C-alpha positions in Angstrom: -16.6 0.8 12.6 -14.3 4.2 12.8 -15.8 6.8 15.1 -15.1 10.3 15.0 -15.7 12.7 17.9 -16.8 15.7 17.2 -17.2 19.5 17.7 -19.3 22.1 16.1 -18.1 25.9 16.3 -20.5 28.8 15.1 -21.5 31.6 16.6 -25.0 31.3 14.6 -27.7 29.4 16.2 -29.4 28.2 13.2 -25.9 26.5 12.1 -25.4 25.2 15.0 -28.7 23.4 14.7 -28.7 22.5 10.5 -24.7 20.9 11.6 -26.1 19.0 14.3 -29.4 17.4 12.5 -26.8 16.1 9.9 -24.9 14.7 12.7 -27.3 12.6 13.7 -27.9 11.0 10.3 -24.5 9.8 10.3 -23.3 7.1 12.3 -19.6 7.5 12.4 -19.7 10.8 13.9 -20.7 11.5 17.5 -21.0 14.9 18.7 -19.5 16.1 21.9 -20.4 19.4 22.0 -21.6 22.3 20.2 -19.5 25.4 20.5 -20.6 29.4 19.8 -16.8 30.5 20.2 -13.3 29.7 20.2 -13.7 30.0 24.4 -15.9 27.5 24.6 -14.1 25.2 22.2 -10.8 25.5 24.0 -12.8 23.9 27.2 -14.4 21.1 25.1 -10.6 20.4 23.8 -9.5 20.3 27.2 -12.0 18.2 28.5 -12.5 15.0 26.1 -10.5 13.8 23.3 -11.6 15.2 19.8 -11.5 13.7 16.2 -13.6 16.3 14.1 -14.1 20.0 14.5 -16.7 21.3 12.2 -15.3 24.9 12.5 -16.8 28.2 11.3 -14.4 31.1 10.0 -16.2 34.4 11.0 -17.0 34.4 14.6 -16.0 37.4 16.8 -12.8 37.8 19.2 -11.4 34.9 17.4 -12.0 33.7 14.1 -11.8 30.2 13.2 -8.6 30.5 11.5 -6.8 31.8 14.2 -8.3 29.5 16.7 -6.7 26.6 14.5 -3.4 28.4 14.0 -3.2 28.8 17.9 -3.8 24.8 18.3 -0.5 22.6 18.5 -2.4 19.4 18.2 -5.2 20.5 15.9 -8.0 17.3 15.1 -9.4 17.4 11.6 -11.1 20.1 10.9 -13.7 20.7 8.3 -14.7 24.8 7.8 -18.2 25.8 7.4 -18.7 29.4 6.3 -20.7 31.6 4.7 -17.2 33.1 3.1 -15.5 31.7 0.2 -12.5 34.0 0.4 -11.0 32.1 3.6 -10.9 29.1 1.5 -7.4 28.8 0.0 -6.4 30.3 3.5 -8.8 27.0 4.7 -7.0 24.5 2.6 -3.5 26.0 3.6 -4.1 24.8 7.1 -4.6 21.6 5.9 -8.5 21.2 6.6 -10.3 18.3 5.1 -12.8 20.3 3.4 -14.6 23.9 2.8 -18.2 24.1 2.8 -20.2 26.9 2.2 -23.3 27.8 3.4 -25.6 26.9 3.0 -24.4 23.3 3.8 -26.5 20.8 1.9 -27.0 17.3 3.6 -25.3 15.5 0.2 -22.4 17.9 0.6 -21.7 17.5 4.1 -21.6 13.9 4.2 -18.7 14.2 1.6 -17.0 16.1 3.7 -17.5 13.6 6.4 -16.1 10.7 4.7 -13.2 12.7 3.4 -12.5 12.7 7.5 -13.1 9.6 7.6 -10.9 8.6 5.2 -8.1 10.1 7.3 -8.6 8.3 10.2 -9.2 4.9 9.0 -6.0 2.5 9.6 -3.8 2.1 6.4 -3.6 -2.1 6.4 -1.2 -2.9 3.5 -2.3 -6.0 1.7 -0.1 -8.5 2.3 2.1 -10.0 -0.2 1.9 -13.3 -0.9 4.5 -16.0 -0.2 6.0 -17.7 -3.5 6.6 -20.8 -3.2 10.1 -22.5 -3.1 9.2 -25.6 -4.8 7.5 -26.5 -7.8 5.6 -29.7 -8.8 6.2 -31.7 -11.7 4.5 -34.6 -13.6 6.3 -38.2 -13.4 4.6 -41.3 -14.7 1.1 -41.2 -13.2 2.1 -38.9 -9.4 3.5 -35.2 -9.1 6.7 -34.8 -7.5 7.5 -31.9 -5.5 11.4 -30.1 -6.5 12.6 -27.4 -3.9 14.3 -24.8 -5.6 16.9 -25.0 -3.7 17.6 -28.6 -4.8 17.8 -27.5 -8.4 21.1 -27.4 -9.8 20.0 -26.5 -13.3 17.7 -27.5 -16.0 18.0 -28.7 -19.7 16.0 -28.4 -22.7 15.9 -31.1 -25.5 13.5 -29.7 -27.5 9.6 -29.1 -26.2 11.1 -31.5 -23.0 13.4 -30.9 -20.4 15.5 -32.2 -17.8 15.9 -31.2 -14.3 18.8 -32.3 -12.5 18.9 -32.0 -8.9 21.2 -32.3 -5.7 22.6 -36.0 -5.1 22.5 -37.4 -8.8 18.8 -37.5 -9.1 17.2 -36.0 -12.6 13.8 -35.8 -13.9 12.1 -35.8 -17.6 9.3 -33.4 -18.0 7.3 -32.9 -20.7 7.7 -28.8 -20.2 9.6 -25.9 -22.7 12.1 -24.3 -21.0 10.2 -20.9 -21.1 8.0 -22.6 -18.7 10.6 -23.0 -15.9 11.4 -19.5 -16.3 8.6 -17.7 -15.6 8.1 -20.9 -13.0 11.3 -19.8 -10.8 11.9 -16.7 -9.3 14.5 -14.7 -11.4 17.0 -13.4 -8.1 17.8 -17.1 -7.8 17.7 -18.4 -11.1 18.8 -17.5 -15.0 18.8 -18.2 -18.4 22.5 -18.6 -19.8 22.0 -20.3 -22.7 18.9 -21.6 -25.0 19.0 -24.5 -23.3 20.3 -24.1 -20.1 18.2 -22.5 -17.2 20.7 -22.5 -14.0 20.0 -22.1 -10.4 22.6 -19.1 -10.1 23.7 -20.3 -6.0 25.4 -23.8 -7.2 28.1 -22.0 -9.6 31.0 -23.1 -8.8 33.3 -21.4 -11.3 33.1 -19.5 -14.2 35.6 -19.3 -16.6 35.6 -17.1 -19.5 32.2 -19.1 -21.4 31.6 -22.0 -19.4 30.7 -22.0 -15.6 30.5 -25.4 -13.2 27.7 -26.6 -11.8 28.8 -30.0 -9.4 30.6 -31.9 -12.2 28.8 -30.5 -15.1 30.4 -27.8 -17.4 27.7 -25.9 -19.2 28.1 -23.1 -21.7 27.4 -19.6 -21.6 24.6 -18.3 -24.7 26.8 -14.6 -26.1 23.3 -13.4 -25.6 22.9 -13.9 -22.0 26.6 -13.6 -20.6 26.1 -9.8 -20.3 22.7 -10.3 -18.2 24.5 -12.9 -15.6 27.1 -10.9 -15.3 25.1 -8.4 -13.9 23.4 -11.2 -11.4 26.6 -12.1 -10.8 28.3 -8.2 -10.1 31.1 -9.1 -12.5 
C-alpha cells in the first residue's frame, strides 16, 4: 500500500483542524506536521521527507504559490483555498488538484486518490511469450514441431503437408489459413495460395520461384510484393 507523508500548510486554525480530521480517515496518508506559514513548512521539509502538501494560497508574507515556486524539488501539492481565481496558476504549477473551501470530505478524498495514483510505481504488464512451436495431431497422439524445424507447408484442399528439416513431413487435416494465423508473421510468409514458407529457409530466389532445401516453390503473383518487402528487396 502506498503511504504518503504529508504536510498541512494553512494560516487558518479551523482549516488545519478540518484537514487533519480528513487525513485521519485515509490510511494511505500520514500527517507529519501542521504548519501555519511557509517558514514552518520549510523547516518541516528539511526535517522529514514529504510526499504531499495540502497548501493554502493566501497566507501572510509568502503565498502558497510563491512558496511552491521556491522549492527546487517540490513534493506533490493539493491547493486548498477560498479563492477560485488562482486555479489556473495552481494547475500551471503542476498541482495534483485545486480544492475550494469549504472542502467536503468526498472532494478531499478524490484529490488524495489522484496523488496516490501519481505516486504509484508503474508496473507494465508482461507481454506473454509467444510459443516457438506448434502441436499437430498424428494418428492418436500430438506431435510437437518447433518453428525452426519447419521448412514450408503445402496445402492440398483442406489438408496440409508440413515439410520439416531432415526430410520429415506430417500430413495434417487443417486448412493452410489456420497455420498462417498460428505461425509468427515475422518468420513465416504465405507466398502462394498453396504455400506457407519459413523465410529463414530460403536458399535462392529467381523470378517467380524460390528454393527451400531441394524444393522449388512457386511465388504467386498476388504474394510477390509482400514477400519482397519482407526480404527488403
